[in-house]
Backbone as CSV, one residue per row, in Angstrom:
resi,resn,N_x,N_y,N_z,CA_x,CA_y,CA_z,C_x,C_y,C_z
1,MET,25.697,-4.702,85.032,25.464,-5.524,86.210,26.205,-6.846,86.034
2,SER,26.741,-7.353,87.102,27.472,-8.621,87.091,26.674,-9.691,87.815
3,ARG,27.067,-10.937,87.590,26.410,-12.083,88.220,27.420,-12.715,89.171
4,PHE,26.967,-13.013,90.397,27.847,-13.575,91.416,27.223,-14.820,92.037
5,LEU,28.076,-15.796,92.338,27.694,-16.964,93.119,28.191,-16.728,94.531
6,ILE,27.286,-16.771,95.484,27.654,-16.648,96.890,27.583,-18.044,97.482
7,GLU,28.685,-18.469,98.095,28.756,-19.783,98.731,29.009,-19.555,100.220
8,ALA,28.050,-19.965,101.046,28.124,-19.726,102.485,28.132,-21.056,103.237
9,PRO,29.306,-21.469,103.735,29.375,-22.726,104.484,28.950,-22.551,105.944
10,HIS,28.597,-23.663,106.547,28.317,-23.705,107.988,28.733,-25.084,108.498
11,GLU,28.775,-25.219,109.810,29.163,-26.495,110.418,28.181,-27.599,110.030
12,GLY,28.654,-28.843,110.090,27.872,-29.980,109.640,27.029,-30.654,110.699
13,THR,26.528,-29.882,111.658,25.634,-30.467,112.663,24.192,-30.067,112.352
14,LYS,23.267,-30.847,112.872,21.849,-30.544,112.668,21.524,-29.158,113.211
15,GLN,22.059,-28.838,114.378,21.809,-27.540,114.998,22.366,-26.402,114.132
16,ALA,23.574,-26.576,113.586,24.170,-25.541,112.735,23.371,-25.356,111.446
17,CYS,22.883,-26.458,110.880,22.055,-26.375,109.667,20.777,-25.596,109.942
18,GLU,20.101,-25.946,111.028,18.850,-25.273,111.371,19.078,-23.794,111.633
19,LEU,20.160,-23.464,112.332,20.469,-22.073,112.619,20.765,-21.299,111.335
20,ALA,21.531,-21.912,110.433,21.859,-21.249,109.168,20.598,-20.961,108.357
21,VAL,19.740,-21.956,108.232,18.509,-21.773,107.465,17.651,-20.683,108.106
22,GLN,17.469,-20.741,109.408,16.657,-19.728,110.101,17.257,-18.334,109.928
23,THR,18.566,-18.228,110.054,19.235,-16.933,109.920,19.035,-16.363,108.527
24,PHE,19.206,-17.187,107.509,19.036,-16.713,106.137,17.592,-16.302,105.878
25,LEU,16.642,-17.098,106.343,15.233,-16.779,106.113,14.804,-15.515,106.852
26,LYS,15.368,-15.289,108.043,14.994,-14.118,108.837,15.529,-12.817,108.276
27,THR,16.487,-12.881,107.363,17.009,-11.633,106.790,15.942,-10.906,106.005
28,GLY,14.964,-11.654,105.498,13.919,-11.042,104.696,14.359,-10.729,103.274
29,SER,15.627,-10.988,102.980,16.146,-10.719,101.647,15.619,-11.752,100.662
30,HIS,15.155,-11.292,99.533,14.692,-12.190,98.475,15.799,-13.179,98.099
31,PHE,17.033,-12.685,98.044,18.154,-13.554,97.681,18.323,-14.678,98.692
32,MET,18.306,-14.343,99.963,18.556,-15.344,101.005,17.428,-16.360,101.099
33,THR,16.211,-15.922,100.883,15.086,-16.864,100.988,15.018,-17.799,99.794
34,ASN,15.827,-17.534,98.767,15.874,-18.403,97.592,17.187,-19.173,97.490
35,ALA,17.886,-19.294,98.604,19.155,-20.038,98.618,18.902,-21.518,98.354
36,ASP,19.902,-22.160,97.757,19.901,-23.612,97.600,20.857,-24.175,98.648
37,TRP,20.477,-25.304,99.219,21.227,-25.897,100.329,21.692,-27.302,99.965
38,GLY,22.896,-27.666,100.409,23.442,-28.987,100.132,23.479,-29.899,101.343
39,CYS,22.883,-29.495,102.440,22.983,-30.223,103.713,22.532,-31.686,103.617
40,SER,21.455,-31.953,102.917,20.929,-33.317,102.870,21.854,-34.262,102.113
41,ASP,22.841,-33.699,101.396,23.820,-34.524,100.691,25.194,-34.419,101.340
42,GLY,25.237,-33.889,102.567,26.493,-33.796,103.312,27.360,-32.607,102.931
43,GLU,26.860,-31.720,102.104,27.600,-30.516,101.696,26.948,-29.338,102.420
44,HIS,27.513,-28.946,103.541,26.879,-27.977,104.436,27.191,-26.548,104.009
45,LYS,26.490,-26.152,102.942,26.663,-24.834,102.349,25.333,-24.382,101.764
46,ALA,25.208,-23.059,101.659,24.101,-22.457,100.923,24.707,-21.779,99.703
47,TRP,23.978,-21.813,98.588,24.419,-21.139,97.366,23.320,-20.197,96.900
48,ILE,23.744,-19.022,96.529,22.822,-18.016,96.027,23.472,-17.384,94.795
49,VAL,22.712,-17.211,93.722,23.200,-16.514,92.542,22.462,-15.180,92.481
50,VAL,23.237,-14.092,92.381,22.654,-12.749,92.390,23.202,-11.907,91.243
51,ASP,22.405,-10.978,90.797,22.829,-9.986,89.811,22.976,-8.655,90.533
52,LEU,24.216,-8.215,90.690,24.523,-6.962,91.377,25.701,-6.305,90.682
53,ASP,26.036,-5.097,91.105,27.130,-4.382,90.460,28.513,-4.813,90.934
54,THR,28.652,-5.145,92.227,29.984,-5.437,92.770,29.952,-6.586,93.769
55,LYS,31.140,-7.134,94.044,31.264,-8.158,95.085,30.909,-7.580,96.453
56,ASP,31.245,-6.315,96.665,30.907,-5.674,97.941,29.400,-5.648,98.165
57,GLU,28.634,-5.371,97.113,27.179,-5.401,97.230,26.694,-6.813,97.547
58,ALA,27.316,-7.805,96.929,26.949,-9.198,97.197,27.221,-9.546,98.657
59,MET,28.347,-9.077,99.182,28.692,-9.361,100.578,27.666,-8.751,101.525
60,LEU,27.139,-7.608,101.186,26.199,-6.920,102.075,24.874,-7.655,102.253
61,ILE,24.527,-8.548,101.343,23.267,-9.278,101.517,23.441,-10.534,102.365
62,VAL,24.692,-10.903,102.657,24.986,-12.080,103.481,24.816,-11.702,104.954
63,PRO,24.137,-12.536,105.748,24.027,-12.245,107.175,25.426,-12.050,107.786
64,PRO,25.600,-11.032,108.638,26.928,-10.698,109.171,27.700,-11.869,109.756
65,GLU,27.030,-12.777,110.428,27.744,-13.885,111.078,28.332,-14.888,110.082
66,TYR,27.971,-14.790,108.804,28.492,-15.702,107.789,29.500,-15.027,106.853
67,ARG,29.724,-13.745,107.020,30.589,-13.004,106.087,32.051,-13.424,106.128
68,LYS,32.540,-13.879,107.287,33.949,-14.289,107.379,34.266,-15.514,106.535
69,SER,33.306,-16.384,106.378,33.573,-17.654,105.691,32.990,-17.735,104.282
70,VAL,32.262,-16.709,103.873,31.593,-16.752,102.578,32.594,-16.592,101.423
71,ARG,32.281,-17.240,100.308,33.036,-17.039,99.056,32.095,-16.398,98.060
72,ILE,32.598,-15.387,97.374,31.805,-14.732,96.334,32.591,-14.831,95.040
73,ILE,31.966,-15.435,94.047,32.631,-15.725,92.780,31.875,-15.023,91.660
74,GLN,32.588,-14.197,90.899,31.946,-13.544,89.755,31.795,-14.575,88.643
75,LEU,30.602,-14.650,88.085,30.289,-15.618,87.040,30.236,-14.926,85.688
76,GLU,30.528,-15.677,84.647,30.371,-15.176,83.289,30.101,-16.338,82.360
77,LYS,29.519,-16.036,81.243,29.251,-17.047,80.227,30.202,-16.813,79.066
78,PHE,30.570,-17.879,78.389,31.436,-17.789,77.227,30.683,-18.284,76.010
79,ALA,30.991,-17.688,74.887,30.376,-18.088,73.622,31.441,-17.997,72.534
80,LEU,31.153,-18.563,71.387,32.075,-18.467,70.268,32.018,-17.065,69.687
81,ASP,33.181,-16.520,69.369,33.182,-15.199,68.727,33.038,-15.359,67.217
82,ASP,33.147,-14.289,66.489,32.920,-14.310,65.042,33.879,-15.219,64.291
83,THR,35.086,-15.437,64.812,36.076,-16.262,64.114,35.984,-17.720,64.525
84,GLY,35.089,-18.030,65.458,34.932,-19.412,65.889,35.866,-19.812,67.016
85,LYS,36.669,-18.881,67.528,37.569,-19.183,68.641,36.794,-19.088,69.947
86,ASN,37.142,-19.931,70.855,36.480,-19.909,72.167,37.016,-18.745,72.972
87,LEU,36.133,-17.925,73.492,36.544,-16.763,74.288,37.264,-17.149,75.564
88,LEU,37.048,-18.353,76.044,37.716,-18.809,77.249,39.233,-18.742,77.099
89,ALA,39.737,-19.004,75.916,41.181,-19.004,75.682,41.793,-17.645,76.030
90,SER,41.049,-16.560,75.889,41.593,-15.237,76.181,41.686,-14.967,77.685
91,HIS,41.089,-15.802,78.513,41.104,-15.607,79.961,42.099,-16.510,80.671
92,ILE,42.742,-17.386,79.963,43.657,-18.337,80.604,45.072,-17.838,80.506
């Protein structure tokens, strides 16, 4: 299973914020009802971290009206390997 960050932007108006929150909550999805929102700090986006098998599965939990603008980013953690080298170096 992989871990994904879903970032769903919306317009920066009060009406757009309220609509986005209502839409996400009405999905009934556990993921959507646990979204974090940046609206009160001027960052009009919702963020959700999910554990799923694929990006396609992550996209399916996003309300359809937000799928065009959503970003889905696969997350991973890095640790030191046995030789003390940072694993990040192998991904750059």
